C-alpha positions in Angstrom: 37.1 107.1 42.8 38.7 105.0 45.5 41.5 106.8 47.4 42.9 104.7 50.2 44.4 106.8 52.9 45.6 103.9 55.0 47.4 100.6 54.6 47.1 97.7 57.1 43.9 99.3 58.2 42.5 99.1 61.7 38.8 98.7 62.3 38.4 102.4 62.7 40.3 103.1 59.4 38.1 100.6 57.6 35.0 102.3 59.1 36.0 105.7 57.9 37.2 104.4 54.5 33.6 103.6 53.6 32.9 107.4 53.8 36.1 108.4 52.1 35.3 106.0 49.2 32.1 108.0 48.4 34.1 111.1 47.4 33.8 111.1 43.6 37.0 113.0 42.9 40.4 113.8 44.4 39.4 117.4 44.8 37.6 117.0 48.1 37.3 120.7 48.7 35.3 121.1 45.5 33.2 118.1 46.6 32.6 119.8 49.9 31.0 122.7 48.0 29.1 120.4 45.6 27.7 118.1 48.4 26.5 121.2 50.3 24.8 122.6 47.3 23.1 119.3 46.5 21.9 119.0 50.1 20.4 122.5 50.1 18.8 121.8 46.7 17.1 118.7 47.9 15.9 120.2 51.1 14.7 123.4 49.4 12.3 121.4 47.3 10.6 119.8 50.4 7.5 121.1 51.9 7.3 121.5 55.7 5.0 118.5 55.8 7.4 116.3 53.8 10.3 117.3 56.1 8.6 115.4 58.9 8.8 112.2 57.0 10.7 109.1 58.2 10.9 106.1 55.9 10.5 103.6 58.8 9.6 103.5 62.5 12.5 104.6 64.6 14.3 106.4 61.8 15.0 110.0 61.8 12.8 112.5 60.0 14.3 114.5 57.2 14.5 117.4 59.6 16.4 115.4 62.2 18.7 114.1 59.5 19.5 117.6 58.3 20.3 118.7 61.8 22.4 115.5 62.3 24.5 116.7 59.3 24.9 120.1 60.9 25.7 118.7 64.4 28.3 116.3 63.0 29.9 118.9 60.9 30.2 121.2 63.9 31.9 118.4 65.9 34.2 117.7 62.9 35.1 121.4 62.6 36.2 121.6 66.2 38.3 118.4 65.8 39.9 119.9 62.6 40.7 123.2 64.4 42.1 121.6 67.5 44.3 119.1 65.6 45.4 121.6 63.0 46.4 124.1 65.8 48.5 121.4 67.5 46.2 120.7 70.5 47.5 117.5 72.1 44.4 116.8 74.1 42.3 113.7 73.2 39.1 114.9 71.7 35.9 113.2 72.8 33.5 111.3 70.7 29.8 112.1 70.5 26.6 110.0 70.6 24.7 110.9 67.4 21.5 109.3 68.7 21.6 111.3 71.9 22.2 114.5 69.9 19.3 113.7 67.5 17.0 112.9 70.4 17.8 116.2 72.1 17.8 118.3 68.9 14.1 119.3 68.8 14.6 119.5 65.0 11.0 118.6 64.3 9.8 121.7 66.2 11.9 124.0 64.0 11.0 125.4 60.6 12.6 123.6 57.7 13.9 127.0 56.5 15.8 127.6 59.8 17.4 124.1 59.5 18.5 124.8 55.9 19.9 128.2 56.9 21.8 126.6 59.7 23.2 123.9 57.5 24.3 126.4 54.9 26.1 128.6 57.4 27.9 125.6 58.9 28.9 124.4 55.5 30.2 127.8 54.5 32.2 127.9 57.8 33.7 124.5 57.0 34.6 125.6 53.5 36.4 128.8 54.8 38.1 126.9 57.6 39.5 124.2 55.3 40.3 126.4 52.2 42.3 128.8 54.3 44.2 126.3 56.3 47.9 125.7 55.7 48.3 122.3 54.0 50.9 121.3 56.7 48.2 121.9 59.4 45.8 119.6 57.6 48.5 116.9 57.8 48.7 117.1 61.6 47.6 114.1 63.5 45.6 114.1 66.7 43.4 111.8 68.7 39.6 112.0 68.4 37.2 109.5 70.0 40.3 107.3 70.9 41.6 107.2 67.3 44.6 108.8 65.6 43.5 110.9 62.6 44.7 113.9 60.6 42.8 117.2 60.4 42.6 116.7 56.6 41.1 113.3 56.9 38.4 114.8 59.1 37.7 117.4 56.4 37.3 114.6 53.9 35.0 112.8 56.4 32.7 115.9 56.3 32.2 115.3 52.6 31.9 111.5 52.7 29.5 111.6 55.7 27.3 114.1 53.8 27.4 112.0 50.7 26.5 108.9 52.6 23.4 110.6 54.0 22.5 112.1 50.6 22.4 108.5 49.2 20.1 107.5 52.0 17.9 110.5 51.4 17.5 109.8 47.7 17.1 106.0 48.1 15.0 105.7 51.2 13.3 109.0 51.8 12.6 110.7 48.5 11.7 107.4 46.8 9.0 106.9 49.4 7.6 110.4 49.5 
């Protein structure tokens, strides 16, 4: 289901629209829950050995990818909170490659990474479900771009779905 949140889109808006287009229904809060459950279900079926798999040289392992989802969701949570609370400061971007390279995900147990992801997703769900709708409509600046708190919430879902497609098509298909 394509829901366009912008007209006369900038490059940034076009970039994020590709994630928003992945959300299968208009009930993005329900999709937040479903995508989290699907991610946990996929990772719970992996062995510790399988979690070290990367489908190509230079690509993240499944462990690194799961921690990337957690790291990104944490950054998005902060952005949502700051914007929803009316913080006028420009929020910084983050370098996902740097974060992944410094994550030491492969040295952790798969169970610890799943537990962390699950806790972060539950935290996102509570944050977003209890937020006043007017707060989700607030606009702030993150990584040099104007964006609403609610759109960032939707990006959590779309970003997760984007990586779930990659996991199924490139990782699980090769295991």
